[in-house]
All heavy atoms as an XYZ file, in Angstrom:
834
protein
N       4.401      3.566     22.760
C       4.112      2.665     21.672
C       3.542      1.379     22.269
O       4.153      0.741     23.107
C       5.394      2.395     20.880
C       5.224      1.437     19.782
S       6.683      1.077     18.773
C       7.769      2.418     18.999
N       2.363      1.002     21.792
C       1.701     -0.187     22.315
C       2.077     -1.438     21.509
O       2.571     -1.337     20.381
C       0.199      0.018     22.266
O      -0.253     -0.015     20.934
N       1.795     -2.545     22.103
C       2.035     -3.828     21.418
C       1.166     -3.928     20.176
O       1.613     -4.400     19.129
C       1.735     -5.004     22.377
O       2.567     -4.856     23.537
C       2.024     -6.329     21.735
N      -0.077     -3.485     20.291
C      -0.999     -3.513     19.134
C      -0.421     -2.671     17.985
O      -0.496     -3.109     16.810
C      -2.371     -2.996     19.537
N       0.128     -1.518     18.303
C       0.699     -0.658     17.257
C       1.834     -1.379     16.549
O       1.925     -1.352     15.313
C       1.179      0.666     17.865
C       1.895      1.530     16.892
N       3.217      1.858     17.050
C       1.521      2.088     15.722
C       3.610      2.622     16.040
N       2.586      2.753     15.223
N       2.707     -2.004     17.296
C       3.858     -2.717     16.707
C       3.362     -3.849     15.802
O       3.811     -3.993     14.656
C       4.811     -3.242     17.789
C       5.889     -4.128     17.167
C       5.438     -2.080     18.545
N       2.410     -4.632     16.296
C       1.906     -5.775     15.515
C       1.224     -5.305     14.245
O       1.492     -5.837     13.159
C       0.959     -6.628     16.391
C       1.746     -7.347     17.492
C       0.184     -7.639     15.532
C       0.907     -8.012     18.539
N       0.355     -4.330     14.357
C      -0.365     -3.841     13.164
C       0.608     -3.208     12.173
O       0.501     -3.408     10.962
C      -1.489     -2.864     13.545
C      -2.100     -2.189     12.333
C      -2.572     -3.604     14.349
N       1.592     -2.466     12.662
C       2.552     -1.798     11.782
C       3.410     -2.839     11.057
O       3.641     -2.717      9.826
C       3.426     -0.817     12.568
O       2.577      0.171     13.144
C       4.454     -0.163     11.694
N       3.885     -3.826     11.757
C       4.720     -4.863     11.108
C       3.879     -5.623     10.080
O       4.351     -5.890      8.968
C       5.352     -5.806     12.161
C       5.994     -7.016     11.503
C       6.380     -5.040     12.998
N       2.653     -5.967     10.451
C       1.765     -6.644      9.490
C       1.549     -5.787      8.247
O       1.644     -6.279      7.130
C       0.420     -7.000     10.140
C      -0.555     -7.558      9.153
C      -0.453     -8.857      8.711
C      -1.581     -6.771      8.657
C      -1.339     -9.380      7.783
C      -2.480     -7.261      7.728
C      -2.360     -8.572      7.279
N       1.233     -4.506      8.460
C       0.978     -3.595      7.327
C       2.224     -3.496      6.449
O       2.121     -3.541      5.211
C       0.558     -2.229      7.834
N       3.386     -3.365      7.064
C       4.629     -3.222      6.296
C       4.884     -4.502      5.486
O       5.273     -4.409      4.302
C       5.797     -2.946      7.233
N       4.676     -5.666      6.050
C       4.902     -6.922      5.355
C       3.891     -7.089      4.217
O       4.241     -7.555      3.122
C       4.851     -8.101      6.303
C       5.993     -8.204      7.305
C       5.770     -9.331      8.295
C       7.334     -8.364      6.596
N       2.670     -6.716      4.477
C       1.600     -6.820      3.472
C       1.883     -5.908      2.273
O       1.740     -6.312      1.132
C       0.256     -6.469      4.140
C      -0.962     -7.026      3.504
C      -0.979     -8.315      2.967
C      -2.114     -6.287      3.445
C      -2.125     -8.822      2.388
C      -3.269     -6.780      2.874
C      -3.269     -8.060      2.331
N       2.291     -4.692      2.552
C       2.626     -3.747      1.477
C       3.890     -4.196      0.757
O       3.996     -4.074     -0.468
C       2.754     -2.308      2.036
C       3.261     -1.346      0.966
C       1.402     -1.821      2.564
N       4.861     -4.752      1.488
C       6.093     -5.249      0.858
C       5.740     -6.415     -0.099
O       6.291     -6.512     -1.197
C       7.076     -5.699      1.922
N       4.834     -7.278      0.330
C       4.374     -8.381     -0.558
C       3.781     -7.785     -1.830
O       4.041     -8.299     -2.933
C       3.337     -9.238      0.186
C       2.602    -10.166     -0.704
C       3.208    -11.317     -1.184
C       1.298     -9.906     -1.093
C       2.531    -12.175     -2.045
C       0.600    -10.758     -1.936
C       1.213    -11.900     -2.411
N       2.981     -6.745     -1.698
C       2.408     -6.099     -2.866
C       3.479     -5.504     -3.778
O       3.379     -5.599     -4.993
C       1.431     -4.996     -2.401
O       0.822     -4.387     -3.507
N       4.502     -4.905     -3.171
C       5.587     -4.337     -3.973
C       6.326     -5.432     -4.728
O       6.624     -5.281     -5.925
C       6.560     -3.572     -3.060
N       6.615     -6.534     -4.063
C       7.326     -7.642     -4.714
C       6.464     -8.203     -5.864
O       6.986     -8.549     -6.927
C       7.674     -8.744     -3.679
C       8.145    -10.025     -4.376
C       8.736     -8.239     -2.714
N       5.163     -8.279     -5.659
C       4.265     -8.763     -6.704
C       4.298     -7.858     -7.928
O       4.258     -8.345     -9.060
C       2.817     -8.829     -6.175
O       2.745     -9.720     -5.108
N       4.409     -6.564     -7.705
C       4.513     -5.628     -8.842
C       5.873     -5.772     -9.529
O       5.922     -5.847    -10.766
C       4.308     -4.179     -8.354
C       4.631     -3.176     -9.452
C       2.871     -3.948     -7.873
N       6.950     -5.852     -8.746
C       8.277     -5.995     -9.353
C       8.385     -7.318    -10.125
O       9.044     -7.371    -11.160
C       9.368     -5.949     -8.279
C       9.614     -4.576     -7.703
C       9.755     -4.432     -6.337
C       9.689     -3.470     -8.505
C       9.980     -3.163     -5.792
C       9.910     -2.209     -7.981
C      10.059     -2.048     -6.610
N       7.760     -8.368     -9.624
C       7.803     -9.659    -10.286
C       6.834     -9.730    -11.483
O       6.840    -10.705    -12.230
C       7.461    -10.771     -9.311
N       6.023     -8.707    -11.612
C       5.001     -8.629    -12.664
C       4.110     -9.876    -12.660
O       3.888    -10.503    -13.708
C       5.633     -8.399    -14.026
C       6.298     -7.036    -14.128
C       6.780     -6.710    -15.506
N       7.459     -5.437    -15.507
C       6.984     -4.338    -16.069
N       5.860     -4.354    -16.719
N       7.657     -3.198    -16.025
N       3.642    -10.182    -11.467
C       2.705    -11.317    -11.325
C       1.480    -11.057    -12.176
O       0.939     -9.948    -12.178
C       2.331    -11.464     -9.848
N       1.033    -12.092    -12.878
C      -0.092    -11.945    -13.793
C      -1.333    -11.464    -13.091
O      -2.094    -10.656    -13.659
C      -0.357    -13.279    -14.501
N      -1.552    -11.898    -11.865
C      -2.759    -11.489    -11.135
C      -2.703    -10.045    -10.675
O      -3.683     -9.509    -10.190
C      -3.036    -12.438     -9.952
C      -1.875    -12.650     -9.031
C      -0.879    -13.573     -9.164
C      -1.582    -11.908     -7.859
N       0.010    -13.429     -8.124
C      -0.395    -12.418     -7.312
C      -2.228    -10.839     -7.209
C       0.177    -11.905     -6.164
C      -1.640    -10.353     -6.074
C      -0.457    -10.889     -5.559
N      -1.536     -9.393    -10.851
C      -1.395     -7.977    -10.557
C      -1.395     -7.179    -11.849
O      -2.082     -6.144    -11.948
C      -0.104     -7.692     -9.741
C       0.139     -6.205     -9.611
C      -0.149     -8.370     -8.406
N      -0.635     -7.644    -12.814
C      -0.449     -6.889    -14.053
C      -1.716     -6.808    -14.884
O      -2.076     -5.761    -15.409
C       0.719     -7.492    -14.881
C       0.839     -6.829    -16.228
C       2.032     -7.364    -14.100
N      -2.420     -7.930    -15.043
C      -3.627     -7.923    -15.888
C      -4.686     -6.959    -15.399
O      -5.203     -6.176    -16.190
C      -4.189     -9.332    -16.042
C      -5.301     -9.408    -17.080
C      -4.864     -8.913    -18.431
O      -3.847     -9.321    -18.961
N      -5.640     -7.995    -19.021
N      -5.020     -6.955    -14.097
C      -6.012     -5.957    -13.664
C      -5.527     -4.521    -13.883
O      -6.326     -3.663    -14.257
C      -6.172     -6.246    -12.177
C      -5.816     -7.687    -12.029
C      -4.736     -7.909    -13.044
N      -4.235     -4.274    -13.689
C      -3.736     -2.928    -13.920
C      -3.921     -2.512    -15.379
O      -4.282     -1.365    -15.670
C      -2.293     -2.805    -13.487
C      -2.103     -2.763    -12.012
S      -0.380     -2.393    -11.621
C      -0.544     -1.914     -9.927
N      -3.676     -3.461    -16.298
C      -3.930     -3.183    -17.706
C      -5.405     -2.868    -17.924
O      -5.765     -1.941    -18.634
C      -3.528     -4.363    -18.569
C      -2.050     -4.556    -18.760
C      -1.778     -5.776    -19.645
C      -0.309     -6.047    -19.784
N      -0.053     -7.266    -20.556
N      -6.262     -3.670    -17.274
C      -7.712     -3.468    -17.414
C      -8.150     -2.122    -16.885
O      -9.108     -1.519    -17.393
C      -8.489     -4.568    -16.697
C      -8.271     -5.946    -17.324
O      -7.851     -6.013    -18.493
O      -8.514     -6.947    -16.601
N      -7.474     -1.621    -15.841
C      -7.819     -0.322    -15.261
C      -7.267      0.831    -16.064
O      -7.580      1.987    -15.804
C      -7.285     -0.188    -13.831
C      -7.674     -1.280    -12.863
C      -6.843     -1.631    -11.834
C      -8.873     -1.967    -12.978
C      -7.158     -2.629    -10.931
C      -9.219     -2.984    -12.087
C      -8.351     -3.287    -11.064
O      -8.673     -4.269    -10.173
N      -6.372      0.548    -17.025
C      -5.774      1.591    -17.848
C      -4.492      2.168    -17.285
O      -4.059      3.244    -17.693
N      -3.858      1.463    -16.342
C      -2.589      1.923    -15.779
C      -1.487      1.600    -16.778
O      -1.344      0.429    -17.181
C      -2.305      1.235    -14.432
C      -0.939      1.634    -13.893
C      -3.405      1.567    -13.434
N      -0.693      2.575    -17.200
C       0.405      2.311    -18.128
C       1.435      1.363    -17.491
O       1.814      1.521    -16.346
C       1.042      3.680    -18.375
C      -0.020      4.675    -18.000
C      -0.809      4.017    -16.906
N       1.850      0.388    -18.254
C       2.819     -0.602    -17.740
C       4.157      0.023    -17.415
O       4.913     -0.488    -16.587
C       2.992     -1.760    -18.728
C       1.748     -2.621    -18.875
S       1.241     -3.456    -17.341
C      -0.071     -2.428    -16.744
N       4.461      1.142    -18.011
C       5.717      1.859    -17.717
C       5.728      2.386    -16.280
O       6.778      2.692    -15.742
C       5.932      2.995    -18.693
N       4.565      2.478    -15.662
C       4.478      2.991    -14.283
C       4.795      1.922    -13.257
O       5.012      2.251    -12.072
C       3.071      3.510    -14.010
C       2.719      4.787    -14.699
C       3.414      5.445    -15.673
C       1.542      5.545    -14.461
N       2.734      6.558    -16.070
C       1.554      6.668    -15.345
C       0.456      5.398    -13.633
C       0.571      7.593    -15.369
C      -0.550      6.338    -13.665
C      -0.492      7.444    -14.534
N       4.789      0.647    -13.623
C       4.945     -0.424    -12.644
C       6.189     -0.295    -11.763
O       6.098     -0.449    -10.550
C       4.926     -1.792    -13.330
C       3.539     -2.240    -13.833
C       3.635     -3.635    -14.446
C       2.501     -2.214    -12.730
N       7.364      0.004    -12.325
C       8.530      0.132    -11.435
C       8.357      1.246    -10.396
O       8.792      1.093     -9.252
C       9.705      0.440    -12.390
C       9.236     -0.007    -13.719
C       7.738      0.116    -13.733
N       7.745      2.329    -10.789
C       7.533      3.449     -9.867
C       6.496      3.113     -8.794
O       6.653      3.466     -7.613
C       7.106      4.704    -10.637
C       8.113      5.091    -11.692
C       7.806      4.942    -13.038
C       9.359      5.577    -11.342
C       8.726      5.280    -14.013
C      10.302      5.897    -12.318
C       9.980      5.764    -13.653
O      10.890      6.088    -14.597
N       5.453      2.412     -9.201
C       4.415      2.012     -8.244
C       5.001      1.012     -7.238
O       4.740      1.101     -6.049
C       3.204      1.422     -8.981
C       2.455      2.379     -9.892
C       1.365      1.650    -10.661
C       1.872      3.540     -9.106
N       5.795      0.067     -7.749
C       6.429     -0.896     -6.854
C       7.418     -0.219     -5.911
O       7.476     -0.558     -4.717
N       8.157      0.764     -6.428
C       9.124      1.471     -5.576
C       8.404      2.305     -4.493
O       8.877      2.368     -3.354
C       9.996      2.402     -6.457
N       7.276      2.880     -4.854
C       6.511      3.648     -3.871
C       6.024      2.735     -2.743
O       6.094      3.082     -1.556
C       5.326      4.347     -4.530
N       5.545      1.557     -3.104
C       5.087      0.600     -2.090
C       6.251      0.135     -1.218
O       6.127      0.015      0.007
C       4.410     -0.602     -2.744
C       3.077     -0.293     -3.357
C       2.519     -1.562     -3.989
C       1.257     -1.294     -4.744
N       0.676     -2.539     -5.313
N       7.380     -0.194     -1.867
C       8.543     -0.653     -1.106
C       9.049      0.424     -0.148
O       9.358      0.134      1.012
C       9.660     -1.078     -2.076
N       9.112      1.641     -0.612
C       9.545      2.746      0.255
C       8.570      2.964      1.400
O       8.987      3.193      2.555
C       9.690      4.024     -0.570
N       7.291      2.860      1.129
C       6.280      2.994      2.163
C       6.391      1.904      3.210
O       6.308      2.149      4.413
N       6.653      0.694      2.746
C       6.811     -0.424      3.656
C       8.012     -0.234      4.590
O       7.913     -0.401      5.805
C       6.978     -1.719      2.869
O       7.240     -2.822      3.707
N       9.137      0.163      4.001
C      10.332      0.435      4.817
C      10.099      1.614      5.754
O      10.565      1.600      6.894
C      11.538      0.705      3.917
C      12.026     -0.506      3.115
C      13.125     -0.074      2.129
C      12.544     -1.595      4.041
N       9.364      2.609      5.285
C       9.061      3.779      6.112
C       8.204      3.417      7.321
O       8.405      3.943      8.417
N       7.239      2.508      7.113
C       6.427      2.059      8.242
C       7.297      1.384      9.313
O       7.138      1.648     10.516
C       5.351      1.090      7.789
C       4.140      1.683      7.074
C       3.215      0.547      6.609
C       3.399      2.668      7.950
N       8.204      0.550      8.864
C       9.104     -0.147      9.812
C      10.042      0.843     10.501
O      10.271      0.771     11.701
C       9.896     -1.234      9.121
C       9.077     -2.440      8.643
C       9.963     -3.394      7.873
C       8.406     -3.130      9.801
N      10.570      1.797      9.733
C      11.446      2.821     10.334
C      10.700      3.669     11.330
O      11.263      4.150     12.323
C      12.041      3.716      9.226
N       9.393      3.811     11.121
C       8.563      4.587     12.017
C       8.454      4.004     13.415
O       8.092      4.708     14.366
N       8.780      2.746     13.550
C       8.810      2.151     14.904
C       9.935      2.725     15.728
O       9.903      2.688     16.955
C       8.933      0.629     14.791
C       7.725     -0.077     14.179
C       8.025     -1.545     13.983
C       6.474      0.118     15.004
N      10.943      3.282     15.068
C      12.104      3.882     15.748
C      12.099      5.417     15.643
O      12.576      6.092     16.537
C      13.396      3.329     15.166
C      13.431      1.820     15.238
C      13.143      1.052     14.125
C      13.737      1.184     16.419
C      13.167     -0.346     14.177
C      13.760     -0.198     16.498
C      13.473     -0.963     15.379
N      11.572      5.926     14.519
C      11.471      7.378     14.293
C      10.027      7.655     13.903
O       9.660      7.542     12.729
C      12.447      7.858     13.188
C      12.366      9.358     13.013
C      13.870      7.410     13.449
N       9.180      7.978     14.870
C       7.737      8.101     14.635
C       7.354      9.023     13.476
O       6.388      8.737     12.734
C       7.185      8.617     15.946
C       8.153      8.099     16.969
C       9.487      8.165     16.294
N       8.054     10.107     13.277
C       7.711     11.032     12.181
C       7.850     10.359     10.817
O       7.052     10.615      9.918
C       8.613     12.280     12.250
N       8.831      9.495     10.680
C       9.005      8.774      9.406
C       7.862      7.820      9.180
O       7.321      7.727      8.067
C      10.371      8.006      9.387
C      10.492      7.128      8.154
C      11.522      8.981      9.450
N       7.434      7.117     10.231
C       6.300      6.218     10.101
C       5.008      6.942      9.758
O       4.211      6.452      8.969
N       4.828      8.098     10.362
C       3.624      8.873     10.075
C       3.639      9.331      8.625
O       2.616      9.228      7.928
C       3.537     10.093     11.013
O       3.476      9.622     12.360
C       2.309     10.952     10.724
N       4.763      9.814      8.142
C       4.879     10.260      6.750
C       4.640      9.088      5.799
O       3.901      9.237      4.810
C       6.248     10.881      6.505
N       5.223      7.937      6.103
C       5.047      6.767      5.250
C       3.595      6.312      5.267
O       3.025      5.961      4.233
C       5.968      5.633      5.694
N       2.973      6.318      6.445
C       1.582      5.929      6.560
C       0.667      6.822      5.757
O      -0.230      6.346      5.046
N       0.900      8.132      5.873
C       0.062      9.085      5.104
C       0.267      8.868      3.595
O      -0.707      8.856      2.829
C       0.383     10.533      5.505
C      -0.088     10.789      6.951
C      -0.217     11.532      4.541
C       0.409     12.078      7.550
N       1.514      8.672      3.183
C       1.790      8.451      1.769
C       1.105      7.179      1.255
O       0.522      7.175      0.162
C       3.298      8.382      1.536
N       1.157      6.132      2.063
C       0.525      4.879      1.629
C      -1.002      4.978      1.622
O      -1.670      4.416      0.737
C       0.976      3.727      2.539
C       2.384      3.212      2.273
C       2.807      2.248      3.358
C       2.470      2.543      0.890
N      -1.566      5.723      2.566
C      -3.008      5.938      2.551
C      -3.403      6.677      1.263
O      -4.379      6.311      0.594
C      -3.485      6.688      3.804
C      -4.901      7.238      3.625
C      -3.430      5.803      5.031
N      -2.634      7.693      0.891
C      -2.901      8.407     -0.350
C      -2.728      7.498     -1.561
O      -3.511      7.543     -2.511
C      -1.991      9.633     -0.450
C      -2.276     10.754      0.541
C      -1.190     11.821      0.448
C      -3.642     11.333      0.323
N      -1.679      6.657     -1.543
C      -1.416      5.728     -2.643
C      -2.627      4.788     -2.846
O      -3.127      4.653     -3.959
C      -0.163      4.904     -2.357
C       0.158      3.889     -3.407
C       1.049      4.180     -4.428
C      -0.437      2.642     -3.414
C       1.343      3.253     -5.412
C      -0.173      1.706     -4.388
C       0.728      2.023     -5.386
O       1.001      1.106     -6.369
N      -3.065      4.156     -1.769
C      -4.149      3.185     -1.885
C      -5.503      3.849     -2.125
O      -6.384      3.262     -2.740
C      -4.176      2.217     -0.699
C      -3.001      1.269     -0.723
C      -2.053      1.309      0.296
C      -2.826      0.377     -1.763
C      -0.972      0.430      0.257
C      -1.745     -0.483     -1.805
C      -0.816     -0.445     -0.785
N      -5.653      5.103     -1.675
C      -6.856      5.873     -2.025
C      -6.858      6.134     -3.523
O      -7.902      6.008     -4.180
C      -6.901      7.188     -1.239
O      -6.931      6.895      0.153
C      -8.144      7.999     -1.606
N      -5.705      6.468     -4.063
C      -5.573      6.604     -5.515
C      -5.888      5.331     -6.253
O      -6.495      5.329     -7.342
N      -5.492      4.207     -5.661
C      -5.779      2.909     -6.294
C      -7.290      2.648     -6.299
O      -7.825      2.163     -7.306
C      -5.064      1.792     -5.541
N      -7.980      3.000     -5.223
C      -9.434      2.857     -5.176
C     -10.080      3.717     -6.258
O     -10.962      3.287     -6.981
C     -10.002      3.191     -3.772
C     -11.505      3.263     -3.797
C      -9.532      2.180     -2.747
N      -9.617      4.957     -6.363
C     -10.142      5.872     -7.378
C      -9.913      5.326     -8.786
O     -10.787      5.397     -9.647
C      -9.545      7.291     -7.192
C     -10.053      7.901     -5.888
C      -9.858      8.166     -8.389
C      -9.319      9.139     -5.443
N      -8.729      4.756     -9.011
C      -8.404      4.174    -10.324
C      -9.376      3.041    -10.657
O      -9.870      2.951    -11.786
C      -6.957      3.674    -10.353
O      -6.092      4.780    -10.112
C      -6.610      3.021    -11.675
N      -9.637      2.195     -9.687
C     -10.569      1.071     -9.911
C     -11.984      1.597    -10.190
O     -12.680      1.118    -11.100
C     -10.553      0.127     -8.694
C     -11.648     -0.928     -8.827
C      -9.204     -0.533     -8.533
N     -12.404      2.603     -9.472
C     -13.734      3.186     -9.680
C     -13.828      3.822    -11.063
O     -14.819      3.644    -11.771
C     -14.078      4.188     -8.569
C     -14.267      3.458     -7.238
C     -15.322      5.010     -8.940
C     -14.384      4.374     -6.030
N     -12.782      4.571    -11.440
C     -12.811      5.212    -12.765
C     -12.844      4.183    -13.899
O     -13.407      4.451    -14.952
C     -11.576      6.114    -12.932
C     -11.691      7.364    -12.076
C     -10.607      8.321    -12.363
N     -10.722      8.780    -13.740
C      -9.827      9.470    -14.386
N      -8.689      9.808    -13.774
N     -10.000      9.822    -15.627
N     -12.258      3.019    -13.659
C     -12.270      1.950    -14.677
C     -13.594      1.172    -14.659
O     -13.812      0.315    -15.501
C     -11.103      0.999    -14.445
N     -14.449      1.493    -13.679
C     -15.769      0.865    -13.513
C     -15.670     -0.621    -13.206
O     -16.515     -1.409    -13.634
C     -16.650      1.127    -14.732
C     -16.899      2.601    -14.974
C     -17.806      2.802    -16.174
N     -17.843      4.185    -16.554
C     -18.753      5.057    -16.112
N     -19.682      4.675    -15.300
N     -18.729      6.311    -16.533
N     -14.645     -1.004    -12.455
C     -14.488     -2.402    -12.010
C     -14.887     -2.430    -10.527
O     -14.064     -2.705     -9.643
C     -13.044     -2.871    -12.184
C     -12.725     -3.223    -13.604
C     -12.561     -2.366    -14.657
C     -12.573     -4.533    -14.146
N     -12.291     -3.056    -15.777
C     -12.284     -4.388    -15.504
C     -12.633     -5.792    -13.571
C     -12.072     -5.496    -16.319
C     -12.395     -6.884    -14.384
C     -12.135     -6.716    -15.736
N     -16.135     -2.153    -10.260
C     -16.600     -1.991     -8.894
C     -16.386     -3.211     -8.032
O     -16.186     -3.098     -6.805
C     -18.071     -1.576     -8.880
C     -18.312     -0.328     -9.700
C     -19.117     -0.365    -10.837
C     -17.731      0.876     -9.339
C     -19.321      0.782    -11.597
C     -17.969      2.038    -10.072
C     -18.740      1.981    -11.200
O     -18.952      3.107    -11.933
N     -16.403     -4.384     -8.633
C     -16.168     -5.603     -7.833
C     -14.741     -5.714     -7.361
O     -14.452     -6.534     -6.464
C     -16.542     -6.844     -8.666
O     -15.695     -6.945     -9.814
N     -13.832     -4.912     -7.887
C     -12.426     -4.956     -7.482
C     -12.081     -3.914     -6.407
O     -10.911     -3.865     -5.969
C     -11.517     -4.749     -8.692
C     -11.509     -5.912     -9.624
N     -10.519     -6.081    -10.542
C     -12.360     -6.946     -9.777
C     -10.758     -7.187    -11.230
N     -11.866     -7.718    -10.777
N     -13.029     -3.117     -5.988
C     -12.747     -2.087     -4.968
C     -12.203     -2.673     -3.686
O     -11.298     -2.081     -3.087
C     -14.014     -1.234     -4.737
C     -14.326     -0.391     -5.978
C     -13.808     -0.299     -3.535
C     -15.671      0.317     -5.909
N     -12.651     -3.821     -3.239
C     -12.110     -4.356     -1.961
C     -10.612     -4.647     -1.989
O      -9.976     -4.629     -0.929
C     -12.896     -5.651     -1.745
C     -14.165     -5.458     -2.499
C     -13.808     -4.626     -3.701
N     -10.024     -4.883     -3.135
C      -8.608     -5.268     -3.176
C      -7.685     -4.176     -2.669
O      -6.868     -4.413     -1.776
C      -8.220     -5.789     -4.552
C      -9.005     -7.001     -4.961
C      -9.787     -7.006     -6.096
C      -8.965     -8.154     -4.181
C     -10.540     -8.119     -6.438
C      -9.697     -9.269     -4.529
C     -10.484     -9.256     -5.673
N      -7.758     -2.936     -3.168
C      -6.903     -1.900     -2.593
C      -7.286     -1.554     -1.154
O      -6.449     -1.155     -0.337
C      -7.053     -0.707     -3.530
C      -8.243     -0.963     -4.356
C      -8.451     -2.450     -4.365
N      -8.564     -1.745     -0.822
C      -9.015     -1.471      0.548
C      -8.359     -2.449      1.556
O      -8.132     -2.087      2.701
C     -10.528     -1.519      0.666
C     -11.290     -0.403     -0.029
C     -12.799     -0.624      0.089
C     -10.910      0.951      0.541
N      -8.082     -3.677      1.093
C      -7.419     -4.645      1.956
C      -6.021     -4.177      2.362
O      -5.544     -4.480      3.462
C      -7.310     -6.003      1.248
C      -8.589     -6.804      1.164
C      -8.383     -8.066      0.309
C      -9.078     -7.197      2.543
N      -5.360     -3.460      1.460
C      -4.038     -2.914      1.775
C      -4.145     -1.621      2.561
O      -3.314     -1.329      3.403
C      -3.231     -2.701      0.484
C      -2.859     -3.984     -0.189
C      -3.628     -4.520     -1.212
C      -1.739     -4.692      0.212
C      -3.299     -5.705     -1.823
C      -1.383     -5.893     -0.393
C      -2.175     -6.383     -1.398
O      -1.824     -7.576     -1.995
N      -5.171     -0.852      2.259
C      -5.367      0.425      2.945
C      -5.679      0.257      4.416
O      -5.188      1.008      5.261
C      -6.493      1.209      2.242
C      -6.927      2.531      2.847
C      -5.792      3.542      2.799
C      -8.147      3.072      2.111
N      -6.474     -0.741      4.757
C      -6.957     -0.908      6.135
C      -5.839     -1.069      7.173
O      -5.829     -0.332      8.173
C      -7.922     -2.087      6.212
N      -4.884     -1.982      6.982
C      -3.835     -2.085      8.020
C      -2.926     -0.876      8.105
O      -2.470     -0.523      9.170
C      -3.048     -3.353      7.645
C      -3.403     -3.660      6.244
C      -4.733     -3.027      5.965
N      -2.716     -0.207      6.965
C      -1.898      1.024      6.988
C      -2.627      2.108      7.791
O      -2.022      2.780      8.624
C      -1.585      1.483      5.549
C      -0.907      2.852      5.558
C      -0.704      0.484      4.838
N      -3.925      2.259      7.527
C      -4.715      3.241      8.273
C      -4.760      2.878      9.754
O      -4.663      3.736     10.620
C      -6.123      3.331      7.714
N      -4.886      1.593     10.037
C      -4.877      1.128     11.427
C      -3.565      1.460     12.120
O      -3.549      1.879     13.283
N      -2.481      1.298     11.419
C      -1.156      1.635     11.978
C      -1.084      3.135     12.288
O      -0.558      3.515     13.357
C      -0.065      1.254     10.980
O       1.201      1.698     11.401
N      -1.597      3.959     11.387
C      -1.586      5.396     11.623
C      -2.424      5.764     12.856
O      -2.006      6.579     13.675
C      -2.153      6.135     10.399
C      -1.190      6.590      9.338
C      -1.936      7.197      8.173
C      -0.185      7.558      9.900
N      -3.605      5.176     12.955
C      -4.495      5.468     14.071
C      -3.844      5.045     15.384
O      -3.855      5.761     16.371
C      -5.854      4.784     13.867
C      -6.686      4.852     15.149
C      -6.603      5.434     12.696
N      -3.245      3.871     15.400
C      -2.599      3.379     16.635
C      -1.357      4.176     16.998
O      -0.970      4.227     18.173
C      -2.252      1.902     16.483
C      -3.476      0.961     16.476
C      -3.023     -0.453     16.085
C      -4.173      0.968     17.826
N      -0.744      4.842     16.019
C       0.448      5.638     16.293
C       0.096      6.924     17.036
O       0.940      7.533     17.710
C       1.163      5.967     14.995
N      -1.154      7.363     16.910
C      -1.560      8.623     17.534
C      -1.846      8.492     19.008
O      -2.124      7.573     19.589
C      -2.790      9.168     16.816
C      -2.468      9.568     15.420
S      -3.924     10.231     14.625
C      -3.335     10.455     13.021
């Protein structure tokens, strides 16, 4: 395990945890775009829980690599789904937002290999 892997993984985990807290707190800058994309508001607790679990999984992966790999793959799929949701809603200018979360998670996965 390299120093770069640890730094990128911790950053990714904290970044995703921030996103989860934003969903749980129902921050207006998170909730309104989700409404605009057509995401049912009843899904918010589940989406936040998925992000929180992924964040914890990334951190656990520093000690149990298989857990980190599974969490990383799950988060990559999650944020890929977010990109698809934004595209389907035709909010093309918002595509970079889920990509900002996807990038460090993908970086963590690459560095873990």
